[in-house]
C-alpha positions, 0 to 999 in steps of 0.5 A: 555540497548539494544533494540531487533533488532526484535522489530525494524524490527517489528515496521518498518514493521508495520509503513511501511505497514500503508501507503500502506494500507491507499493508497489502501483504498483511491484508492478503495474508489475513484474508487467505488465513480467514478463508482457510479457516471458514471458506463460507465467508469468502465473498465477504472477506474478499470484498473487505480485503479489496476495499482495505487494499484500495485504502492502503494504496491511497497512501502511495497515491498521496506520496506520489502526488506530493513528490511530483507536485513539489520542487 
């Protein structure tokens, strides 16, 4: 019995996207909580949150790169 390579690629993308999605959700939640507690630091918190979200999304970019460059 052979397993379809497209199924494997789809599962890899789904599992690889789960971590970054949870990471971005946690970053957003923490940023909103921090701004709610101390609104004066909104600029610093948001800039750090955007940088961290970009770093977390890089994981998904690597997953997609690996999936679409392998046979």
